[in-house]
N, C-alpha and C positions, 0 to 999 in steps of 0.2 A: 262493197261500197258502190252505190250508184252516184255518179257525178254528172250533173246536167247543167247546161245553160238554160235559164228561164227568163224570157223577155215578155213583158206584158204589152199587148197591143191596146191602144187607148180606146178604140171604139170599133163598131162594125165596119166602117169605111176602111180603117187601117187593115182589118182582117181581109176585106175584099181585095185591097191593093196587093197584099202579100200572096194570097192564093192565086190571084190572076198572074202575077209575075212568076210564080213558081209552077204554074200549070204545065209547062213542057216537061217538068221533072217529077210529075205526080206518079206515085207507085200504087197506092190503095187508100181507102178511107175506112176507118173503123167507127162503128156506132157502139158506144160503151155505156153501161149503167154501173156506176160505182157506189157501193154501200159500205158503211164503216161501222165498226163495233168496238166496244170496250168491255171490261169487266163491270159487274154491277157495283163494285166498290172502287171503280176507276183505277184498277190495278195497272192497266196499260198507260193511260194518260199520265199517271203519276210518275211513270218512268220515261215519259216523252216517246211513247210508242202508240201505234194504232194498228188495228186489223182491218183489212179491206177485202171485200169480195167484188171482183170485176166481171161483169157479164158482157159478152160480145154478141152483137147482132140480135138474132132471135134465139138467144141462149144456146148457140152452138158451142160456146166455150165459157168456162168459168175459171178464174184464177184467184187463189187466196194469197194475199201478200201481208207480211208482217214488216212494217216500217218502224224504224226507231232512230232516235237521236239525230233528227234532221237539223241541218244548219244551212241557212240561206243568206248569203252575203254578196252584195254587188252583182246580183243576177246569176250567181253560181250556187247550185244546191248540192249538198252532200248528205246522203242518208244511207243508213244500213238497211238493206232490203233482202228478204227471203221470200221466194215465190214458189207456188206449186199449183198444178192444175187439179181442179175438183170436178166431180160429176155435176153438170149444171142443174140437174133436178135436185140433187142433194143441196146444192147452194141455195136454190130458191126455197126449199123447205126451211133452211136456216134463216133466211130473210124473214119468212113468215113467223117463225118461232126461234128467236136467237138462242134460246137455251139448248137447242139441238146441236149447236156448235161444239158443245162439251163432249158429245158422243161420236163425232165424226173421226174416222180413222184417217189421219193426215199428219205428215211430218211437221208442217207449219203450225197446225193447231195444237199438236202435242207440245211444241215449244212454248206456245202461248200459255198452255195449262201448267207446264212444269217450270218454266223459267220466270213467269210472271205471277204464278200462284192463282190463276183464275180457276175457281171451283168448277167441276165438271157438270153439276146439276144446277140449272137455272143461273149459271155464272156469267152469262153474257147479256149485253143490252145493245140494241140497235141505236146508232147515232144519226140515221138518215143518210142522204147521199145526193148524187146529182147525175145528170146525163151529159155525155160528152160526144161530140163529133170530132174525130181526130183524122186529119189528112196528113199522109206521110209522103215525104219527098226525098229523092236522092239528088243532092245539089252540092256541087263542088267537093265531093268526097265526104259530105256530111249527111247524116240522116236527120232530116228536120221533121218535127211533128207539130202541126199547127192545129190548135184546139179551139173549139167553140163550145164553152161549158155553160150549161143551163142550171143556175141555182134558182131557188124559189123567189129570190129578191132581185135577180138580174142576170145578165150574161157576161161572162169573162172570156177574153180572147188572149191567147198566149202562144208563143213559140217555145218549144222545148228541143234541146239537142244534147243527147248523151255523148260525151267525148272524154278521151283520155287526156286531152289538152284543152280544158274548158276556157282558159284565157285566150288561147289562139282562136278557138271557134267563136268566142264572143266578139273578138275584134272583127272577124270576117262578117259576122251577122250584123253587127252595128254599122259597119261601112255600107253594107247592102241596104239596110233600112234608111240610113241617112241620105245616101245617094238617090234614093227613090222617094224621099219626102214622107216616109211613113212615121206616124206619131207613135212612139213607144217609150217604155221606161223599164227599169229593172224590176222584176217581180219582188215583192216584199213579204209574201206569205204563200205557202203552198195551198193547193186546192183542198186537201184534207183539212188543213188548219182553218181555212175559211168556212168549210162546212161545219166544223166543230164550233168555231167562234159564233157563227150565225145561229146555231142551235142554242148555244148559251144565251145569245142575245134575245132569242124568242122566249126562253125560259125566264129571263129576268126582265122581260118587257122593255129591253133596251131601245128598241125602235120607237115604242110609244113614249118612253121617258126622255131619250136623248135625240132621237131622229124622227120627229113627227112628220117631217116632209122629206123622208130619205130619198124619194124618187127625184128630188131636185138636186141631190148631192151626186157628184160624179162617182161612178162605181169604184174607180181607183181610190178616190179619197175616202169613200165609205169603208173600203177594205182596210185602209191605213188606220182609220179611227177605231175600227173594231179591234185591230191588232194592238193598237196603243192601249185600249181599254182592258183587254183580256190577256195580252201577251201572245207569244207564238207557240204553237203546238206542232208535234211531228206530223 
């Protein structure tokens, strides 16, 4: 079970404030490309699960993740997660042809096929994805990950912190943000769920029908309205 604090930063200025304040504690920065998959008959999403391939940098690493039964309440996320490294070249082949996921030798993908009943031949479909710049900090005994996530429709800024004591970590983080006048809120939907929600929105022309001037709506409010319309996914 992965347990994380997730706090949404309101805008680019808030992100700049945080990264500037944390700069003495910076460890490294990851450039990630995250892509998501389901079964052609929605076998995973029907069980509140999703398959992710995450590529790092110039494809020096690829990680397959199965996430299931996510719960996000008051800025604390709990999700069942199983991860495994894949050959990046194999991963890219699967992005180009999702059906190839059915033939990859992998413990995680075997679970997807066997536990969720995704057929091995042409059983997978790509859901799209997003690029993320993740800055990692070691601050007050906490490992903080500050994300700048590029979706097709806008940019999301977020702080994540995995902790065995999420309420304690959240209190420390909130005090830090409030003391420094950083505009933030509790995250209300995970990045994979937003990716899935916005794919659904495009398929149903939700932006044209409900949000003809979506660029005038704050990104946080747009995410809330999408989640209210479609519900939350893992």
